[in-house]
Structure formats: structure tokens, C-alpha cells
N, C-alpha and C positions, 0 to 999 in steps of 0.2 A: 868566639870570645868577645868580638866587638859588639854583637847583638846583646849579649849578656850585660856588658858594661853600660850600654845605652839604656837597657831595661832597668838596671840598678839605679841609674841616675834619675829616671822618671819616677821610680818608686820613692826615692828619697825626697824628690820635689813634692810629691803628693802627700807625704807624711809630715814634712816640716810645716809649721805654722807660718802664715804670711802676716807680717806686722807692718803697721804704718801705712796701709793702703787707704786711699780716699773712699769716702762713702758714695753711694749712688743716689742721685736725686731723680724723682719722677715728677714731671709737671706737664700741664696742658697749655698749649698756645696755638691760637688760630685753628682750633678744632682738632689738633693733632697732639699725640702723646710723645714726650721726649724723655730719654733716659741719659744721664750724664754723670760723670764723676768730677767734671769741671764746671761748676755752676756759672752761667753767664750773669752779667750785672743786672739784666732786666728779667731775671727769672721770677715768676709770680710768687707772691707770699704764701699762697696756699699749696705750695709744693709739698711732696711727700718724701721724707727721708727713709731710704730703704736700708737693707742690711749691708754690712761691709763686704767688699769683694772678697776679702780673705776668709770670710765665714761662709757666705753663699751668695751667688750672683742671681738667685731666683727669689722673688718675693715670698715670704713665709705666709702660710695659710692663716697664721695668727696675727698678721700685720694689719695695718689700717686700711689698705687699699682693697676695694671691692670692684671686681670686673663690671664694666658697664654702669658704674655708679652714677655717672653724669650723662648717661645716654637719654635723650629726650623721650618722654612718654607722656602723652596728653590725656590718657584715661587708663582705667584698670586693664583693659584689653591689650593696649600697647605695652603696658608695664609687664604683663604676663608674657608678651612676645619676646621681651628682652631675656627672659629666663628659658626660652625655647631655643634649641640648637638643631643644626643639621648634622647628620652622622654619615660619613663616607666609609664604605667598606669595599672589598674586592667584588662583592656580589650585588652591590647596589647603593641606594641612597635612601635614607630615612630620617626620622626625627626623634627627638628626645627632649627632656626638660630637667632643669635642676630642681631637686627636691630638698636640698640642704645647702646652706651657705658654705659648707666644706667641700663643695664640688661634686656631690653625688648626682648622677643622672639616671633617670628611669627611661627605658625605651622598651620596644618589643624585642623578644628573642629572635624573631625572624628577620629583624633588621641586621643583626650581626651573625646569624647562623642560618643556613639554608634549612627550611622545615623538611622533615622526613617525607611528608606527603608530596611536597613539591619536588624533592629530590627523586622520589620514585616516578613521578610523572615525567620528569626530564629524562631519566634513565629509560623509561618506556619509549619516549620519543626517539631517543638515540637508537634504541634497538630496532624500532620500525624503519628508521632511515637506513640503518646498516643492512637490514634485510632487503629493502628496495634497491640499495646500491649493489648488493650481491646479485640480485635478480637481473638488474640492468647489465652488469658485467658479464653474466652468463649469456644473456641475449646478444650482447655485442660480440662475444666470442663465437657464438653459433653463427651469427651473420657474417663474421670474418671468414669462417670456414666455408660458408656458401659462396662468398665472393671468390675464394681461392679455387673452389671446384668449378665455378663458372669460368674462371681464367684458364683453368686446365682444358675445359672443353673448347674454349675459344682458341687456345694454342693448337689444339688438334684440328680445328676447322681451318686455321691458317696453314697448317702443314698439308692438309688435304688439298687446299687450293694450289699450293706450290707444286705438288706432285701430280696434279691432274693434267692430262695431255689433251683431253677434249676441250676445245676452246669454249663451247657453250657451257659445259659443266664447270669449267674453271671460272668463268665469269659469274656463274651462279654462286659458287663457293665464295668468291671475292666480295660479291654484293652482300651476301648474308654475313660475312665476317665484319664488314664495315658497319652494318646495322647493329650487330650484336656488340661490337666494340664500343659504339656510341652509347648503347644502353649500359654497358659495364662501366664506362668512364663516368656517366652520370651517377650511377649507383655508388661507385667508389668516392666521388666527390661529396655526395650527400652523407655517406657513412662516415667519412673523415670529419666533416663538420659536426655531426651529432656526437661522435666519439670525443672530439676536442671539447665541445660544450659540456658533456658529462664529466670529463676529467677535470675541467676547470671548476665546475660546481662541487665535485667531490673533494678537490684540494681545498676549496674555500670552507666547506663543511668541516673537514678534518682539522683545519687550522683553527676555526672558531671553537670546535669541540675541545681541542687541546688547550686553548686559552681558558675556556670555561672550567675544564677539569682542574687546571692549575689554580684558577681563582677560587674554586670551591675547596680545594685542599688547603689553600692558604687561609680561607675564611674559617674553616673548621678548626684551625690551630691558633688563629689570631687572638692575641690578648690585649692589643693596643689598637685604638681607632682614632681617626681624625674627626674632631667635632668643630663646627664652624658657628661662631656667635653671630648675633644680629648685625654687628658692625664689621663682619667679614674676618675678624680675628680667628686664626686657626690654632687649636690646641690639641694635645694628645690626651686621650682618656684611656685608662686601663680597665679591664674587665674585673669586676668584683665578684659577681656571682650570676649564674643563669638559673632561672626557675625551672624546677622539674615538672611542675604541675600547671604552670600558666605561661602564656606567651609574653614573658617578661624577662628583662635583664637589667642589671644594675652596673653602671660604669662610674668612674670617678676621675675627676681632674684634680691633680695634686698641686700644691704650692700656691693656690689662689683662693681667695674668698670670692664667692659667686652670688649673683642674684638667685632667688629661689621662689618657687610657688608655694603658697600656703594651701594645705589640703582643705577642700570643702567637704560637705557631707553628701556623698553620692546616694545614700539611701533615704534622704529626706526630699528628694525631687518629687514634684507634682507635675502631672501631664500638662504640657503647655508652657512650662518654665523655659525661658530662653537659655540657650547654650551656644558656645562658640568652639570651633575646632581650629587649632593652630598647627601648622606643619609646613612641609616643603614639597608639595606635589610637583612632579615633573621638574624638580630642582628650582622651582619658584620659591624664593626665600621668604619664610615667615608669612605665609598666606593665611588669612583668617576667613573662615566661612561661618555663617550663622544658621541656626535652626532652633528647634524646640525639643524638649525631652518627650519622647514618644511612649516610653514604657520600659519595662525590664524584660529581657528575653534570654533565657538560659544563663542567667548570671551576668549578662552584659547590660550596659546602658544602651538603649536604642534611641537613635536620633535621626532626623532628616537632614542634619547638617552635612554638607558634602565632605566625604572623607575619601580621598583619592590615593593611588600609589604615591608614596613619598610622605604622606601624612602619618603613616604608621609610626607609633611610638610617641607622637606629639600629644599635647594635653587637650582634653575637653574641659572647658572652664565655664564658670558662671559669670554673670555680669559684673561681679566684684573682683574677677580675676583669680578666683580660687579654683584649684584643679579638682575636677570631679572624677575624671577617668583618663585612661590611656587609650588613644585611638588605636584600634587594632585590625579591623577588617571591614569590608563592605560587601553586602550581598545584593544581587540583582535578581529580579523575578519578573519574567514576562515583559509586559509593557510598563511596569512600575519603575519609578525612579529608584536610584540606589538608596539602600538603608544603611546608615552608619552605625557602628558598634564600638563601644569602649569598655575596657576593663575598669571596674570601680577602683578609685584610688585606695580605698581601704584594703582591698585585696593585695595591692602592691606593698602597702605599709606593713601588713601582717607578714607578707612573704620576706621582706627585706629589713624588717624592724631591727634585727640583731646587728645589721651592718650600718645602720644609720645613727648619727649622733643623737 
């Protein structure tokens, strides 16, 4: 009954309107953002008045404030970097970028979901390791039985030495027993070390596999992801839709107006045009690499701009900062340097057009 009473009180408090509460003000001072419902006397005049606490404590997406609006950018490339985000999931780290001021983020599907091909490769690897572990366990079991048999024969030799009445024969038995016991002791010691090493490696493998299986199951069901802005602000983005036909996914950050990239024309590129890839390789934040447009390959934009793990989902842009494509994979061949590929932005816009403003 007490629990029900408490629950009822909470429900009433949630339903009743809150009147007469102060407004929240947002202002920047000494390079830092402050939020307060008690404005200080020296608060800057360019402060932003936000919604009342009683209505919502979160800035509305229709409000004045734009995330990173005052973040310094000295050229179109740096400006494009402010619209690029890092995406953290249970299976890794990738990139994405805002394609609308309402907080829509385009990224690769494989950034938030483990690709089927990669999942099969990992499962095949696990199967191979399991088979090797089973083989090793059988070999250790067989060797343990051989040690036990050797111990039985040694015990028999010791008993023969104890029962022997002929001094010369008795000494011969005792000498052979000491020699064989030394051999058995070395064998046992070596076997024990190898068995302990194997068991420690097996325990570590099973623990890591368990962690991976857990992370994979969480990733397969996850609908919310952490995105990190260029100024290290962390926000939550929810999944809008995953493409069935392309390595693309659309996320959205709510209650904020955001910077965004303007689409360029991916199909008007001429070989030799400069392009830039922005992303977060090896968790290095908002790294920019440059290259040229090399051509079209299988529906992808091909470039020699370096696209490394962590760049996936980030934008490929032109010198004006317009997005041409979504960095998606990198191929290596023989002694050649890596070839970068990006999905044309027009493909993503057609795929997600019904979900964008």
C-alpha cells in the first residue's frame, strides 16, 4: 500500500502544471557555456532565453540555439568538420555527419550493426578455435593417461626393488627407479606448466568471446547511440531507419538544431578533382585526409584519400565543404596503396528522403 501511495503522488506531480518557475538562460563566457535560472549581473547581452522549466528543461529543436554555432572554423573544410560526429557503439567506433539542421545523421550501417559477412567470419574463427581447443584437451587427456601409466610402472619398479633380496639386483632396481623417477618428475612439471598455460589462454578466450557475444547481441538490438561532437559534447542519437540495400543508416539527435552539410553533386565529378575525407580513424577526432577523385567503381566514388577504420560513415567533401559521399570501405591490392570508396550522397538522399525534412 505504501508503494502505491508513493506511486500515486509521483503521478499527480507529473500531471499537475508547474507555474511561476524561472526561465533558463544560456550564455557563453570565457569560452564556456553556462545554463542558469538565476542570471548574474555580468551576464552577456547576447544570452539566449530558453524554455521555462515547467514546460521543458531541454532546448526545443525550433529554438534559436544551434549546436556549435560559434565553434571557430577558418575554412569550408573546418566548417564541414563541425558537422561531422564520432559514433560509439558496443561493437566499435565510427563516424557520421549531420545532413539536416533537425539533427539527422547519416552513417554506415556497419558502424551500428555487425555486417553479416563479418559475423560469419567471426563465427568461423570461433569454430576453428573451439576445434583446436577440443583437440588440445584430448591430447592433454591422452598425455595425462600416459603419465599415470608411467607412474604405475614406476611404482611396480619401486616395489620390486623393495622385495629384491639379491643386493646387486636390488641396487640395479633402485638405480633404475631413481633415473626413471627423475624423468617422470621432469615430464610432470613440464606437463603441468603446459596445461596451466593452455587453461589460462582458454579462460581468456572464453571470457573475451563471452564479452563479444554480449556486445554483439546488444548492438543487434540497440536503438540509441552515443555521438560525440567536435567540441567533445556527447549526445544520444536514436535510430531512424537502416537501409536494406546499402551500407547506410539514419540516426537523429532530438531537441537540438544542428550544423549540417549541404549536398554536392557526386555525379558531376571530374577525374583529378580534389576531395577530402573527414572521420575518426583509430579514435583520432575529426581527422581530415586529402586526395583526388579517381573515378566511379561499382556505383562507388573512388578516391586515393586515406580512409581508415573509424572513417566509416564520415563525409567525403569537396573544397567548398559540400558532401559528395559517405566513406564506406577501403580496398587493398598487392603492393598498391589503399583505395578509398564512398557511397554517393544522392544514393543516401533517395534512400532516406521520406525521413528528412
